C-alpha positions in Angstrom: 28.1 -16.2 -8.3 26.1 -17.7 -5.9 22.4 -17.1 -5.5 23.4 -16.0 -1.6 25.3 -12.8 -3.6 22.4 -11.5 -5.1 19.6 -12.2 -2.2 19.7 -11.1 1.4 17.7 -11.8 4.3 16.2 -8.1 3.8 15.2 -8.9 0.2 13.2 -12.4 1.4 9.4 -12.0 2.3 8.4 -14.5 4.1 5.4 -14.9 3.9 3.9 -12.9 1.0 1.1 -10.6 1.9 -0.5 -10.6 -1.2 -2.6 -13.2 -3.2 -2.4 -12.6 -6.8 0.6 -12.5 -9.6 0.5 -8.7 -10.4 0.3 -7.9 -6.2 3.0 -10.2 -5.6 5.0 -9.0 -8.5 4.6 -5.4 -6.9 5.1 -6.5 -3.3 8.4 -8.1 -4.3 9.6 -5.0 -6.3 8.7 -2.8 -3.5 10.9 -4.8 -1.1 14.0 -4.2 -3.6 13.4 -0.6 -3.6 12.8 -0.3 0.3 16.2 -1.6 0.5 18.0 0.6 -2.1 18.6 -2.8 -4.3 17.3 -1.2 -7.5 17.1 2.6 -8.5 13.6 3.1 -10.5 10.7 0.8 -9.1 8.3 1.9 -12.2 10.8 1.2 -14.7 11.8 -2.1 -12.7 8.1 -3.1 -12.5 7.4 -2.3 -16.1 10.3 -4.6 -17.4 9.3 -7.7 -15.0 5.3 -7.4 -16.2 6.2 -6.7 -19.8 8.3 -10.0 -19.8 5.2 -11.4 -17.8 3.2 -10.8 -20.5 5.1 -12.5 -23.1 4.8 -16.0 -21.0 4.1 -16.7 -17.6 7.3 -17.5 -15.4 5.6 -20.0 -13.7 7.8 -22.8 -14.3 6.2 -25.9 -12.5 6.2 -27.2 -9.1 5.2 -24.4 -7.5 7.6 -22.3 -8.3 7.7 -18.9 -10.2 10.5 -16.7 -11.3 9.8 -13.4 -12.4 12.3 -11.5 -13.9 13.6 -8.9 -16.3 16.1 -6.6 -17.5 16.1 -2.6 -16.6 18.3 0.6 -16.5 16.2 0.8 -13.1 18.6 -2.1 -11.5 22.2 -1.0 -11.7 23.0 -4.7 -10.7 21.7 -8.1 -10.6 19.5 -8.8 -7.5 16.8 -11.3 -6.3 14.1 -11.0 -4.3 12.4 -14.1 -3.2 8.9 -14.7 -1.3 6.8 -17.4 0.0 2.9 -17.5 -0.2 1.5 -18.9 3.0 -0.8 -20.4 0.4 -0.9 -21.4 -3.0 -1.7 -18.7 -5.8 -2.3 -19.1 -9.2 0.3 -17.8 -11.3 -0.7 -19.3 -14.6 2.4 -21.6 -14.4 3.0 -24.0 -17.4 2.0 -27.1 -15.3 -1.4 -25.1 -14.5 -0.4 -25.5 -10.8 -0.3 -22.8 -8.1 2.5 -21.5 -6.7 3.9 -20.8 -3.1 7.5 -20.0 -4.0 8.4 -16.7 -6.1 11.5 -15.5 -7.1 11.9 -12.2 -8.7 15.0 -11.2 -10.5 16.0 -7.9 -12.0 19.3 -6.9 -13.7 20.9 -4.3 -16.1 20.4 -4.7 -20.0 23.5 -5.8 -21.1 24.6 -8.2 -18.7 23.1 -11.5 -19.9 25.9 -14.0 -18.5 24.9 -13.5 -15.0 21.0 -13.1 -15.5 21.3 -16.6 -17.2 23.4 -18.2 -14.6 21.0 -17.1 -12.0 17.7 -18.0 -13.5 19.8 -21.4 -14.3 20.9 -21.9 -10.8 17.1 -21.2 -9.3 16.0 -23.2 -11.7 18.4 -26.6 -11.0 17.6 -26.1 -7.0 13.9 -25.8 -7.3 13.8 -28.7 -9.1 14.4 -30.7 -5.6 11.0 -31.3 -4.2 12.5 -31.6 -0.4 14.3 -28.2 -1.1 11.5 -26.6 -2.0 9.4 -27.8 0.8 12.1 -26.8 3.4 11.8 -23.2 2.0 8.0 -23.2 2.4 8.4 -24.2 5.9 11.2 -22.2 6.9 9.1 -19.6 8.4 11.5 -16.4 8.3 14.1 -14.7 6.0 17.3 -16.0 8.2 15.9 -19.6 7.9 15.3 -19.4 4.1 18.5 -17.9 3.2 20.4 -20.5 5.7 18.5 -23.3 3.4 19.5 -22.0 0.3 23.1 -21.5 1.4 23.2 -25.2 2.9 21.9 -25.9 -0.4 24.0 -24.4 -2.6 27.1 -25.7 -0.8 25.7 -29.3 -1.5 25.0 -28.7 -5.1 27.5 -26.1 -6.5 31.4 -25.2 -6.2 31.9 -22.2 -4.4 
């Protein structure tokens, strides 16, 4: 499984419109709902916000990965937003974020969910890649950068 398999140009929001954590999560859930990637917006939003209440998904280095499991999501899907300005996401390094991945999948399918989280985390540790995503400027350019990076570092 590649990230480009669960993410598409239509589920990438560049730039994000909102400037606070909860509103950004809602914005990304709405992107998935608008493209019929999830069945129940409220269930998905609740799952992600409940997970976020346990511990912030701001992983550091300007990246957050809000995620969860919900029967409102029939399959594993992702949305990605790039904030034009850094946003407080209560990250573990106490620094604001600009790159926000949102990942949601059905309950009972832990393997693909964990694999996607791991892949996102590995890619996001590369400073030059994060900078290229922030500078990309369009969903097409962002997806192209992800595709290029995955080809370099992972077997297809």
